[in-house]
N, C-alpha and C positions, 0 to 999 in steps of 0.2 A: 638446613637453614631457611628453605621455602616457607616452612610453616612460621618461623619468626617474622619473616616479611608480611605474610598475611595476616598474622595477628597485628602487626603495626599498622595495616590498613585499618583494622577496627578503630585504633587510637585516632588515626588520622580522620576517618569518618565523623568521629565524634568528638572532634577537637574545639575549634574557634568559638568561643564563648558557649561551651558545652556543659551540661551536668550529666556526667556519666558515673554509674554506680556498677561496680562489679561486685556481687555477693557470693563468696565462695566458702563452702563447709570448711572448717579446720580439719586438716589431715592429721594422721599420727606423726608425721614429722613435717618440717617445712616444705620438703622436697616432694613429698607424695602428691599424688593427684586429687584434687578437692573432688568431694561427692556431689557438690551441687554448684552450679554458678548461675547468678541472675544479673541482669543488668537493668539499671534505671536511666533513662535517657530524656534528656530535654528535646522538645520538638523543633521549635523554630530555626535552628540552625543546622539540623540533620536531615530533616525529611522535606523536600520542596517538591518531590515528585514521586510517583509510584515506583519508579525506578530506584529510588534511594532507600525506600522501605523494601523492596525485593533484595538489593544488595546486602542491606543491613542484616535481614534474616538469614540470606544464603552464610552470611558469616557468623551469626549468631549459631546456627545449626551445625557448621563446621567444628565449632568449639564447644560444644555440646551445652550450649546456653538452656536452662530449663524454664526460665519465667524472664520476660521482657516487662517492664515497669515502664509505661509510656505516659509522659506528660501531656494529659488529654485537656488541660486548663492553666494558663500561664501562671507561672508562680512569683514571678519578679516583674518590677516595671523597668525592664531594659529594651530589649529589640522588639518586644511587644507588651503593649499594656497589662498589668496583672488582671487575671479574670476571663481574659478572651480565649476562646476555645478552639480546639483543632479537629472538631468533628461536627455534623451536621445537627446543630442543635437550634431547637425553636424557642429556647429560654435566654441561653447567654449569646453575646455578640460573637460572631466567628471572627477569628484573627485576619488579618488583612494577606491576602494571597492565598488563602485556604477554604474559600467558599466553594470552589469546584473541586477540591482535594479534601476527602475525609480521611485522615491519618488514621483514626481509630479503626475504621472498617478496613481500611487496607492492611494494617497491622496485623489485624485479627486474622484476616483470611490467609495471608502470607505465612505467619507464626504458627497457626493451628494446621497447615499441612505439613510441617515440621514437627507436630506434637510440641509446640513451645506455648506455654501458656503466657496470657497476655494480663497483667494488671493495670488498672486506669489508675493513675498518680494524679489524685485531684486537690489541690491546696485549697483551702477554705476561706479564711478571712482576710487574707492579704489579697483584696479585690477590687481594682479601680473600676473594673465593670459594673459591679454591684453597686459602688459609690455614685457612678454616673445613672444608675437607675433610681437610687434611693439617696439623695445627695443631704438628707438630714441623718444619714445613719453612720456618718465617719466616727471612727473611735476619738473619744475625748479624754483629755489629760488635765493634769493641773500644773500651770505656770505662775508661781507666787499664789496669788489667792483668786487666780481666774482659771475657769476650765476653758480651753481651747483645742481645736482641732489637732489630732496627732497626726504628723507628716514627717517621717524620718528620712531625710535625705532624697525626696522626692518619691517616697514609697507611700503606697495608699492601704489605708487599712480600716476595715468597717467594724463595728461593734459587735462581738461574737453573740451578745446577749440580746440584740435586737431582734424581735419576732418577725418582722418582715425579710429581715437578711436571713434568718435561721430558715424560713420557709423558702426562699429563694435557693439557698446552698442545697438543702435537701431535694428541692425540685430537680436539679442537675444530676445529682447523684441518682436519683430514680430514672430519669431519662436515660441516662447511660446504662444502668443496669436492664432497662426495659428494651431499647432499641438495639443493644449490642451483646452478642456472645462473648462477653468478657468474663473472665475467670476470677479476678478479684477487683478491689476498689481500695486504695490507701489513702488515708487524708493526711493532711499537712496543714502548717499555719494554723494550727487549731490552739490557740494561745492568745495572751496579752504579751506586753513588752515590759510592763512595769507593776508595781502596786498601785500606782495613780490612774489605773485604767480599768473598766471603762466609767467615766465620769459625766456621761450623758444623763439628761433630765431623766430619761425613762428608766435608766439603771439606777440613778439615785434614789428615784420614788420608790422603786420595786424593792430596794434595799431598807429604805426607811420605813416601808410598810411592815416589812417583818420584823425590824430591830428598833424602831423607834428613833434613830438618829440618822442625819444626813452624812455619808461617807466622806463627804467633802471637808468634815471636821476631824478627820482622821490624822494623827500625826504618822505619815508614811514612812518618815525617815528613821523611825524607831521600831524596835520589835516590843508591841505592847498588846494587850487583850483586844482591844477594837480591830487592829489591823490583822491580828489572826482571825477573827470573827469575820472580818470582810474578805479575807483570802479563802476561807473555808466555804463561805458563801459562793464566791465566784468559782471555785473548782468543782462545786456542786453544780453549779449552773452549766458550765462546760461538759460535765459528765452526763447531765441530762440531756444536753444536745447530742452527745454522741449515742445515747441510748435511741433517741427519737431518729436519727439518722439510720442507725443500725437496723431498728425495727422497720421503717419505711422501705429501705432498701432489701430488706431479706422477705418482705411481702411483696416485692416486685421479682425478686430471684431469690428462691430459698436458700440455694446451697453456695453463694458466692462468699469469696473469701473477704475478709474485712481487716484492715491494718491502720495503724496510726504511727507516724514519725513523731518522736517526742524529744524535748531537751532535757538534760539532765534532772532528775526528781529534785536534786538539792536548789535548783533554780526555782524556788518557790515564788518569787516576784511574778512568775509568768502565768501564774493561777492555772497550772496544769498539773493534774494529780492522776496518773494512770491507774493507781489504784481503785479509784472511783469509777471508772469506766473500762476496767479490763473484762468484765463479764459480757461486755458488748462487741467484743473484737476478737480476731483470730491471732493475731500478731502485733507486736509492738517493736518499734525501731528506734531505739535510743541513739542519739546523736553523740558520739563519743570523740570530739574532737578535742582532745586533752591540750594539743598544743596551743591552739586557739585562745583555750582558756587559762593558759598559764598552769597547767597540771602537768604533774610527772606521768609516765606511762603505767605506773602502779595504780593510778586513779582509774584506770579501766578495769582491771583484774584483781584489784584486791579483795581478799576474802573476807574481811570484816567492814570495808569502807568503799566508797567510789561508785561509778557509775552502774556498773552490773549488780554489783550488792545492792545498792537502792532499788535499781528496777526489778530485780528478782523478788526482792521483799514486798514490793509493793502489787508486782504483777505474776502473782503464783499462778501456776497451772496455765500460762500464757506463753506462747512461743515468742523467743526473744531473739532479735538480729541485730547485735551492735553495729553501728554505722560509722565509718572512718572516712575522713579525707584521704587523697593519695599521699602516702609519704614521700617527704623530699629526701635528697641523696644523704641527708644526715640523720634520718628518721629510721633507715632500713633496719638496721639491727634493733631499735626500739619496737618497731612493729612486729619482729619475728619473736622477741621476748613476749609481746602482748599476745600473739597469738597461741605460743606455747603455754602460757600461764593462764589463758581464758581456758582452754580446752582442760587444762588440769582442774582449775578452780570451779569451772561451769561446764561440766560434761554436757547437759542437756542442750547447750547452745550449738547449734549445727552448722549456723551460717555467719560468715563475717562480710559486712557491706563496705564497699568502698565508693567514696562519692568524688568524682573528679571534675573540678570546675575549670571552665575553658580559659584560654590565655594564660595557661602555668608558664611562665617563664623561669622554669627551674631544669637543672640537668638532673636526669633521672634514668637509671638502668636498673629495673626490678623484676626480678622473677616472681611470677605470681603462682606458678606451677610448674611441674615438668614439661607441660605442654604450652604455657603462656608466658609471655615476657612484654613489659610496658618499657618502651623507651620515649622520653620527653626530650625534646632536642635543645632546649633552653632558648637564647635569642642571640640576635647580633646588636643587641644595643647594650648591654651589660656584660654577658658572658662571652659572646663571640664563639659558640659551642655549635658542632655539627656531628652527622654520623658519618662513620667511615664502614664500607663493606670491602673486605681485601679478598673476596672470592670465598673464603671459608668462616671467616668472623665477622661479627657485627658490632661495632663499639663506638662509643662517643669520644670525641676529641677536642681540643681547644685551641684557638689561636692565642698566643699570650702578647698582650699590648701593654705597653707600660702605662702607668697610671695617669700620667698628664694627658694622653692622647685618648683617653677612653671618652667615650660619649655617655652624655647620662640622660635620661629620658625628659622631654619637653612637658 
């Protein structure tokens, strides 16, 4: 029972508003031990001191974690503005509270002592810090007949095709590769959000120079030849950026691993085509959030369609790690089916990624392997759930309250 409680400590360490990913190789059966486990962790809520890093690495070593993906550049505009970094950078602004605490340096030092690799997880174009430095580089979209700055619910995005932005982002990658003994770099937010992006003047002029017409005249709401031409050009531009980034990083550190988190290939409106940049990376991580996008589990493992089929078709000879959010209590059986079918239909896939986003107010009791169990305790707003340890067993319990007296979130 002690080992379950220790694993629970990992969950608690990486809880409140945390992005935690557990990547485990599919085994021959649901209950057998994974061959490999990887963790991707957000920095802001997990690592405030050297002691936090040491404790985390000790637990990672205990549970045979092979790779830690560390968020070295903020990915969202929440507790820290996107684009702010958690290492001693001379290029990007350092996040508040981290000027005297180099998380990347500390993590590499402690992880390498335990023979654990460290990959720097570096989001790209979701970057408020870059926008502050280059205020004219904000992503532009079309509203009616006017181009406007794209700002989705307070989130800040820069134009992926802006040359100054590209140079800035690559300089950060090179800085990390040069200054730190990091084992890999994983790119994220390498995309647009819709067909109507980017429509900045520089992007429109570049497209018009090649094809003879302004993309603002395209009917983006229908599937037509001009929209397909526009999207093909955008995907090629992003692929060119990955090529440039890969070349620059590997000139700095020859043998470093490079990877990219991608959206489902069928989401063509995002202008992201892994088939065009697979040659410049070592691993691709397709985000397989089937429930979020109203797909059935078979969409993940289908032999003739779905995210793994599409990704493998485009990213031949590139390692694939499908990425999932943590299953809810109603998804556990679905996930077991997904893992079994994935192993059967895609035997070359050796790892499965779990992303756990913090403040998950769900009840969950899930066995990850014979030596790892996840418990999420729910909440005291809607579920009134708690954990019980009777001296031998650990389990979730629930206080039953009649519906009229139940509280609702404010």
